[in-house]
TISE-551405 format. One record per residue (C-alpha): residue number from 1; residue in three letters; y, z, x. Coordinates in nm, 3 decimals. Last residue first. Layout:
REM residues N
   k   r       y       z       x
 NUM ALA       Y       Z       X
...
END
This chain:
REM residues 438
   k   r       y       z       x
 438 UNK   9.647  10.832   4.892
 437 UNK   9.845  11.052   5.128
 436 UNK   9.676  11.191   5.414
 435 UNK   9.946  11.160   5.684
 434 UNK  10.312  11.115   5.444
 433 UNK  10.503  10.771   5.456
 432 UNK  10.858  10.825   5.389
 431 UNK  10.997  10.927   5.042
 430 UNK  11.047  11.278   5.109
 429 UNK  11.118  11.476   4.812
 428 UNK  11.444  11.728   4.799
 427 UNK  11.508  11.961   4.475
 426 UNK  11.775  12.140   4.417
 425 UNK  11.819  12.327   4.074
 424 UNK  12.225  12.584   4.032
 423 UNK  12.314  12.761   3.813
 422 UNK  12.643  12.885   3.679
 421 UNK  12.872  13.141   3.865
 420 UNK  13.123  13.084   4.153
 419 UNK  12.825  13.039   4.407
 418 UNK  12.540  12.880   4.203
 417 UNK  12.273  13.190   4.054
 416 UNK  11.905  13.024   4.115
 415 UNK  11.665  12.731   4.188
 414 UNK  11.525  12.608   4.491
 413 UNK  11.252  12.326   4.542
 412 UNK  11.112  12.171   4.849
 411 UNK  10.966  11.862   4.937
 410 UNK  10.631  11.718   5.087
 409 UNK  10.572  11.440   4.822
 408 UNK  10.317  11.604   4.547
 407 UNK  10.486  11.952   4.651
 406 UNK  10.802  11.859   4.417
 405 UNK  10.590  11.801   4.140
 404 UNK  10.412  12.082   4.201
 403 UNK  10.725  12.303   4.236
 402 UNK  10.911  12.141   3.905
 401 UNK  10.522  12.260   3.727
 400 UNK  10.587  12.589   3.845
 399 UNK  10.931  12.646   3.743
 398 UNK  10.832  12.493   3.423
 397 UNK  10.582  12.770   3.354
 396 UNK  10.798  13.021   3.485
 395 UNK  11.104  12.947   3.230
 394 UNK  11.420  12.985   3.411
 393 UNK  11.707  13.223   3.432
 392 UNK  11.714  13.504   3.681
 391 UNK  12.017  13.646   3.802
 390 UNK  11.885  13.984   3.676
 389 UNK  12.037  13.976   3.356
 388 UNK  12.156  13.601   3.249
 387 UNK  12.375  13.362   3.431
 386 UNK  12.655  13.227   3.237
 385 UNK  12.701  12.834   3.224
 384 UNK  12.877  12.657   3.482
 383 UNK  12.599  12.421   3.570
 382 UNK  12.424  12.229   3.851
 381 UNK  12.122  11.990   3.850
 380 UNK  12.107  11.873   4.204
 379 UNK  11.817  11.583   4.312
 378 UNK  11.820  11.462   4.703
 377 UNK  11.578  11.184   4.783
 376 UNK  11.454  11.161   5.157
 375 UNK  11.322  10.854   5.341
 374 UNK  11.595  10.562   5.332
 373 UNK  11.826  10.796   5.081
 372 UNK  11.843  10.817   4.714
 371 UNK  12.097  11.058   4.612
 370 UNK  12.093  11.215   4.272
 369 UNK  12.359  11.417   4.114
 368 UNK  12.355  11.576   3.750
 367 UNK  12.675  11.796   3.670
 366 UNK  12.603  11.995   3.402
 365 UNK  12.910  12.177   3.201
 364 UNK  12.851  12.438   2.925
 363 UNK  12.995  12.391   2.586
 362 UNK  12.652  12.435   2.428
 361 UNK  12.409  12.707   2.495
 360 UNK  12.314  12.833   2.923
 359 UNK  12.055  12.994   2.874
 358 UNK  11.816  12.743   2.646
 357 UNK  11.995  12.412   2.667
 356 UNK  12.040  12.473   3.057
 355 UNK  11.647  12.555   3.099
 354 UNK  11.631  12.213   2.935
 353 UNK  11.805  12.016   3.134
 352 UNK  11.657  12.163   3.437
 351 UNK  11.328  12.050   3.288
 350 UNK  11.443  11.681   3.227
 349 UNK  11.616  11.665   3.577
 348 UNK  11.281  11.792   3.714
 347 UNK  11.052  11.532   3.534
 346 UNK  11.283  11.247   3.566
 345 UNK  11.285  11.274   3.928
 344 UNK  10.892  11.310   3.897
 343 UNK  10.892  11.018   3.722
 342 UNK  11.065  10.814   3.977
 341 UNK  10.863  10.902   4.235
 340 UNK  10.534  10.823   4.086
 339 UNK  10.698  10.478   3.973
 338 UNK  10.807  10.329   4.306
 337 UNK  11.152  10.376   4.441
 336 UNK  11.334  10.030   4.514
 335 UNK  11.484   9.994   4.204
 334 UNK  11.733  10.328   4.254
 333 UNK  11.896  10.161   4.577
 332 UNK  12.130  10.486   4.669
 331 UNK  12.381  10.726   4.498
 330 UNK  12.365  10.833   4.175
 329 UNK  12.582  11.020   3.958
 328 UNK  12.570  11.211   3.581
 327 UNK  12.862  11.423   3.437
 326 UNK  12.684  11.643   3.126
 325 UNK  12.889  11.830   2.872
 324 UNK  12.652  11.997   2.676
 323 UNK  12.653  12.013   2.299
 322 UNK  12.312  11.878   2.156
 321 UNK  12.471  11.506   2.196
 320 UNK  12.556  11.541   2.541
 319 UNK  12.153  11.629   2.574
 318 UNK  12.049  11.330   2.406
 317 UNK  12.297  11.093   2.584
 316 UNK  12.189  11.259   2.924
 315 UNK  11.864  11.178   2.829
 314 UNK  11.898  10.814   2.708
 313 UNK  12.101  10.794   3.062
 312 UNK  11.792  10.974   3.231
 311 UNK  11.565  10.666   3.132
 310 UNK  11.638  10.431   3.391
 309 UNK  11.513  10.645   3.652
 308 UNK  11.193  10.641   3.557
 307 UNK  10.988  10.710   3.242
 306 UNK  10.625  10.628   3.182
 305 UNK  10.521  10.291   3.036
 304 UNK  10.528  10.281   2.665
 303 UNK  10.142  10.306   2.536
 302 UNK  10.036  10.024   2.263
 301 UNK  10.119  10.084   1.884
 300 UNK   9.844  10.187   1.654
 299 UNK   9.495  10.151   1.641
 298 UNK   9.414  10.158   1.982
 297 UNK   9.136   9.935   2.133
 296 UNK   8.786  10.137   2.101
 295 UNK   8.650  10.256   2.376
 294 UNK   8.651  10.601   2.319
 293 UNK   8.679  10.911   2.517
 292 UNK   9.017  11.074   2.412
 291 UNK   9.219  11.234   2.670
 290 UNK   9.456  10.998   2.692
 289 UNK   9.553  10.990   2.364
 288 UNK   9.687  11.349   2.412
 287 UNK   9.964  11.221   2.606
 286 UNK  10.050  10.918   2.398
 285 UNK  10.028  11.147   2.120
 284 UNK  10.302  11.410   2.257
 283 UNK  10.512  11.128   2.369
 282 UNK  10.541  11.013   1.973
 281 UNK  10.598  11.359   1.823
 280 UNK  10.873  11.400   2.055
 279 UNK  11.030  11.092   2.010
 278 UNK  10.996  11.165   1.640
 277 UNK  11.117  11.519   1.689
 276 UNK  11.435  11.352   1.869
 275 UNK  11.539  11.102   1.600
 274 UNK  11.522  11.328   1.341
 273 UNK  11.734  11.644   1.522
 272 UNK  11.969  11.319   1.615
 271 UNK  12.002  11.240   1.212
 270 UNK  12.077  11.599   1.179
 269 UNK  12.317  11.640   1.430
 268 UNK  12.490  11.307   1.297
 267 UNK  12.521  11.469   0.901
 266 UNK  12.673  11.777   1.092
 265 UNK  12.908  11.583   1.249
 264 UNK  13.055  11.407   0.987
 263 UNK  13.043  11.712   0.746
 262 UNK  13.307  11.893   0.995
 261 UNK  13.533  11.759   0.776
 260 UNK  13.469  11.984   0.458
 259 UNK  13.504  12.303   0.666
 258 UNK  13.238  12.504   0.819
 257 UNK  12.886  12.561   0.735
 256 UNK  12.766  12.188   0.752
 255 UNK  12.874  12.209   1.151
 254 UNK  12.693  12.551   1.201
 253 UNK  12.363  12.454   1.070
 252 UNK  12.391  12.157   1.265
 251 UNK  12.461  12.283   1.572
 250 UNK  12.208  12.476   1.564
 249 UNK  11.939  12.262   1.458
 248 UNK  12.093  12.030   1.752
 247 UNK  11.990  12.345   1.979
 246 UNK  11.645  12.346   1.841
 245 UNK  11.593  11.989   1.849
 244 UNK  11.689  11.977   2.192
 243 UNK  11.469  12.258   2.292
 242 UNK  11.180  12.109   2.123
 241 UNK  11.275  11.766   2.295
 240 UNK  11.222  11.939   2.631
 239 UNK  10.941  12.168   2.526
 238 UNK  10.774  11.872   2.393
 237 UNK  10.772  11.651   2.680
 236 UNK  10.797  11.873   3.006
 235 UNK  10.516  12.142   2.874
 234 UNK  10.315  11.865   2.769
 233 UNK  10.334  11.715   3.135
 232 UNK  10.247  11.984   3.268
 231 UNK   9.962  12.100   3.070
 230 UNK   9.813  11.758   3.094
 229 UNK   9.833  11.844   3.468
 228 UNK   9.667  12.181   3.446
 227 UNK   9.371  12.062   3.186
 226 UNK   9.313  11.774   3.444
 225 UNK   9.320  12.073   3.756
 224 UNK   9.064  12.259   3.548
 223 UNK   8.847  11.956   3.463
 222 UNK   8.809  11.788   3.823
 221 UNK   8.746  12.174   3.917
 220 UNK   8.441  12.219   3.692
 219 UNK   8.339  11.849   3.754
 218 UNK   8.368  11.903   4.119
 217 UNK   8.168  12.236   4.117
 216 UNK   7.892  12.030   3.899
 215 UNK   7.884  11.797   4.174
 214 UNK   7.853  12.125   4.447
 213 UNK   7.556  12.270   4.225
 212 UNK   7.433  11.892   4.178
 211 UNK   7.383  11.849   4.569
 210 UNK   7.281  12.182   4.678
 209 UNK   7.030  12.137   4.426
 208 UNK   6.954  11.813   4.593
 207 UNK   6.979  11.946   4.962
 206 UNK   6.709  12.228   4.880
 205 UNK   6.471  11.907   4.741
 204 UNK   6.548  11.700   5.053
 203 UNK   6.486  12.044   5.232
 202 UNK   6.162  12.109   5.035
 201 UNK   6.018  11.766   5.097
 200 UNK   6.104  11.798   5.467
 199 UNK   5.901  12.042   5.495
 198 UNK   5.624  11.915   5.336
 197 UNK   5.611  11.619   5.529
 196 UNK   5.646  11.829   5.880
 195 UNK   5.311  12.064   5.749
 194 UNK   5.135  11.772   5.625
 193 UNK   5.176  11.598   5.952
 192 UNK   5.107  11.918   6.152
 191 UNK   4.782  11.981   5.957
 190 UNK   4.637  11.634   5.985
 189 UNK   4.736  11.618   6.356
 188 UNK   4.572  11.927   6.406
 187 UNK   4.230  11.786   6.270
 186 UNK   4.277  11.435   6.447
 185 UNK   4.318  11.620   6.723
 184 UNK   4.012  11.848   6.697
 183 UNK   3.788  11.526   6.599
 182 UNK   3.931  11.362   6.954
 181 UNK   3.816  11.667   7.099
 180 UNK   3.489  11.676   7.029
 179 UNK   3.425  11.268   7.071
 178 UNK   3.576  11.245   7.426
 177 UNK   3.393  11.605   7.488
 176 UNK   3.060  11.444   7.399
 175 UNK   3.124  11.144   7.567
 174 UNK   3.241  11.296   7.881
 173 UNK   2.975  11.501   7.909
 172 UNK   2.711  11.218   7.906
 171 UNK   2.464  11.237   7.594
 170 UNK   2.125  11.402   7.508
 169 UNK   2.105  11.622   7.828
 168 UNK   2.467  11.739   7.808
 167 UNK   2.414  11.833   7.488
 166 UNK   2.486  12.231   7.585
 165 UNK   2.809  12.104   7.881
 164 UNK   2.946  11.932   7.588
 163 UNK   2.956  12.216   7.343
 162 UNK   3.070  12.450   7.614
 161 UNK   3.373  12.227   7.665
 160 UNK   3.406  12.265   7.270
 159 UNK   3.467  12.597   7.260
 158 UNK   3.702  12.586   7.599
 157 UNK   3.866  12.289   7.448
 156 UNK   3.937  12.513   7.079
 155 UNK   4.082  12.832   7.253
 154 UNK   4.324  12.625   7.446
 153 UNK   4.400  12.430   7.143
 152 UNK   4.456  12.789   6.952
 151 UNK   4.662  12.958   7.211
 150 UNK   4.894  12.661   7.171
 149 UNK   4.924  12.628   6.820
 148 UNK   4.972  13.023   6.759
 147 UNK   5.377  12.961   6.851
 146 UNK   5.370  12.733   6.532
 145 UNK   5.313  13.019   6.318
 144 UNK   4.984  12.949   6.072
 143 UNK   5.000  12.743   5.744
 142 UNK   4.939  12.400   5.820
 141 UNK   4.826  12.403   6.220
 140 UNK   4.617  12.713   6.129
 139 UNK   4.452  12.500   5.817
 138 UNK   4.381  12.219   6.044
 137 UNK   4.230  12.425   6.332
 136 UNK   4.044  12.618   6.047
 135 UNK   3.920  12.300   5.912
 134 UNK   3.811  12.195   6.259
 133 UNK   3.578  12.525   6.300
 132 UNK   3.426  12.497   5.968
 131 UNK   3.233  12.189   6.091
 130 UNK   3.021  12.432   6.267
 129 UNK   2.838  12.474   5.925
 128 UNK   2.622  12.164   6.029
 127 UNK   2.439  12.407   6.281
 126 UNK   2.380  12.390   6.655
 125 UNK   2.205  12.716   6.837
 124 UNK   2.195  12.718   7.192
 123 UNK   2.258  13.131   7.304
 122 UNK   2.619  13.055   7.419
 121 UNK   2.672  12.793   7.123
 120 UNK   2.602  13.067   6.828
 119 UNK   2.892  13.329   6.999
 118 UNK   3.104  13.012   7.049
 117 UNK   3.132  12.872   6.709
 116 UNK   3.124  13.295   6.565
 115 UNK   3.438  13.392   6.821
 114 UNK   3.602  13.034   6.698
 113 UNK   3.546  13.133   6.328
 112 UNK   3.669  13.473   6.345
 111 UNK   3.972  13.334   6.581
 110 UNK   4.046  13.081   6.292
 109 UNK   4.051  13.330   5.997
 108 UNK   4.280  13.551   6.213
 107 UNK   4.535  13.281   6.237
 106 UNK   4.521  13.127   5.935
 105 UNK   4.560  13.479   5.713
 104 UNK   4.710  13.364   5.369
 103 UNK   4.588  13.013   5.419
 102 UNK   4.236  13.063   5.597
 101 UNK   4.157  13.324   5.410
 100 UNK   3.864  13.210   5.250
  99 UNK   3.788  12.986   5.518
  98 UNK   3.635  13.326   5.694
  97 UNK   3.336  13.274   5.482
  96 UNK   3.218  12.978   5.629
  95 UNK   3.137  13.023   5.960
  94 UNK   3.009  13.426   5.971
  93 UNK   2.786  13.285   5.679
  92 UNK   2.621  13.034   5.831
  91 UNK   2.555  13.246   6.129
  90 UNK   2.414  13.524   5.908
  89 UNK   2.191  13.231   5.720
  88 UNK   2.077  13.082   6.026
  87 UNK   1.994  13.507   6.168
  86 UNK   1.802  13.505   5.796
  85 UNK   1.651  13.155   5.862
  84 UNK   1.557  13.226   6.245
  83 UNK   1.753  13.015   6.468
  82 UNK   1.579  12.683   6.607
  81 UNK   1.737  12.679   7.016
  80 UNK   1.865  12.349   7.117
  79 UNK   1.834  12.168   7.442
  78 UNK   1.433  12.173   7.497
  77 UNK   1.383  12.095   7.151
  76 UNK   1.595  11.798   7.157
  75 UNK   1.450  11.699   7.508
  74 UNK   1.107  11.718   7.325
  73 UNK   1.187  11.452   7.072
  72 UNK   1.182  11.589   6.719
  71 UNK   0.853  11.725   6.550
  70 UNK   1.060  12.116   6.463
  69 UNK   1.324  11.908   6.316
  68 UNK   1.724  11.983   6.559
  67 UNK   1.992  12.029   6.318
  66 UNK   1.827  12.313   6.146
  65 UNK   1.571  12.431   5.943
  64 UNK   1.528  12.182   5.678
  63 UNK   1.630  12.322   5.369
  62 UNK   1.872  12.586   5.527
  61 UNK   2.003  12.358   5.739
  60 UNK   2.082  12.092   5.435
  59 UNK   2.240  12.384   5.253
  58 UNK   2.486  12.469   5.480
  57 UNK   2.682  12.150   5.585
  56 UNK   2.767  11.977   5.207
  55 UNK   2.654  12.283   4.979
  54 UNK   2.815  12.553   5.184
  53 UNK   3.123  12.333   5.258
  52 UNK   3.178  12.251   4.887
  51 UNK   3.141  12.581   4.771
  50 UNK   3.351  12.724   5.085
  49 UNK   3.661  12.504   4.959
  48 UNK   3.599  12.554   4.552
  47 UNK   3.660  12.944   4.711
  46 UNK   4.000  12.832   4.873
  45 UNK   4.078  12.646   4.562
  44 UNK   4.026  12.961   4.332
  43 UNK   4.184  13.225   4.536
  42 UNK   4.537  13.047   4.505
  41 UNK   4.588  13.136   4.079
  40 UNK   4.902  13.065   3.983
  39 UNK   5.003  12.842   4.298
  38 UNK   4.680  12.684   4.301
  37 UNK   4.712  12.551   3.957
  36 UNK   5.057  12.419   3.985
  35 UNK   4.962  12.252   4.273
  34 UNK   4.686  12.115   4.081
  33 UNK   4.910  12.036   3.799
  32 UNK   5.163  11.813   4.013
  31 UNK   4.847  11.631   4.198
  30 UNK   4.731  11.538   3.880
  29 UNK   5.094  11.430   3.729
  28 UNK   5.120  11.198   4.093
  27 UNK   4.800  11.084   4.066
  26 UNK   4.867  10.946   3.696
  25 UNK   5.171  10.783   3.843
  24 UNK   5.040  10.607   4.076
  23 UNK   4.733  10.469   3.851
  22 UNK   5.021  10.377   3.605
  21 UNK   5.224  10.206   3.859
  20 UNK   4.986   9.991   4.022
  19 UNK   5.014   9.768   3.756
  18 UNK   5.370   9.675   3.845
  17 UNK   5.278   9.564   4.213
  16 UNK   5.106   9.236   4.044
  15 UNK   4.787   9.145   4.134
  14 UNK   4.802   8.835   4.262
  13 UNK   4.685   8.550   3.975
  12 UNK   4.325   8.389   4.096
  11 UNK   4.379   8.028   4.168
  10 UNK   4.280   7.827   3.840
   9 UNK   3.994   7.605   3.881
   8 UNK   4.042   7.228   4.014
   7 UNK   4.025   7.022   3.717
   6 UNK   3.674   6.778   3.742
   5 UNK   3.722   6.429   3.821
   4 UNK   3.739   6.169   3.641
   3 UNK   3.575   5.832   3.710
   2 UNK   3.735   5.460   3.646
   1 UNK   3.505   5.187   3.652
END
């Protein structure tokens, strides 16, 4: 016959750590509200502490006539002195009332309590209100100056030694000192631990505030740098193409106003205007698309690569169509250059050509030379146009953008009138590894 044994009782599920979280959160909120109320009315907490000490330690002595009962053992009655009710009440008030200033004036409060404590034990009286001395020592360790603690510890040791001598008829001096000094050490240690913890929390809050400020500053600096970069790109891209558009428009107007034989040239100029305008619009959309904060896939055409040395031929062709006579030569291995260097070279040449279109006009000869070495790259753009007044012929934003680009590669830039007339822009880029470069 088969017997069925009862199923084992399910084991009690261990308490999940998450179940304690609401209690901890409530305690934290209560602590924050208590600290806020204490900051608003600090005297309330001190008064409440005095009231608690009176109810727990003073009131029993008043009701029972002191620590030692009149009917107790004779050795207790010989060791301790019974105080009259008025003297007992005065001693209790002198011990407890200084605690009202334990946070604002911790050193004077401790000195007052210690003086009353020593005077009381000098006459042989024992009171439960003596616990005020340990509370005063705790408050001094928490709120007082650190240099005041050595003399406070010395006073505390002397006072407790007096107590140990007084109670020697009841308990040995060694046992009494061990108990009393352990209690004093606990009060002192508790005050110091809480003080150190508060200092650490204050340091963490200050560090968090400083880190937040530094983060905001870095964000603002990054935004400013990004705006400067976008402004430079916009100037280099749109400025060049619009300069070509304006020059071609002027050429087209002159051609269509001339003889009928020039009509073909005018039509070609107008076609180039349309093509250059569309190219400028596309590059403008590409630059502004970088600033859009969206995760959606682009609805239009995909972004094209940044221009490089291979695109200089197309740039020179467009400038030639605008009326400049461009002679372009290059030396070295262009395919060995990275994209960043090629983009920098392209933008510098583009800006130099734009300034030539603006200030020198059609019919000007431009010599463009790019020399690529092992660790250095040289760029020279020289035209035969006339220099403007004061020998200055450049756009302030354009020259600033070229200098910033050259500075990224540790090079230098010079722009000014050329010997024998015209204008020269020369730049040198360092291609070797630089310390600190990303």
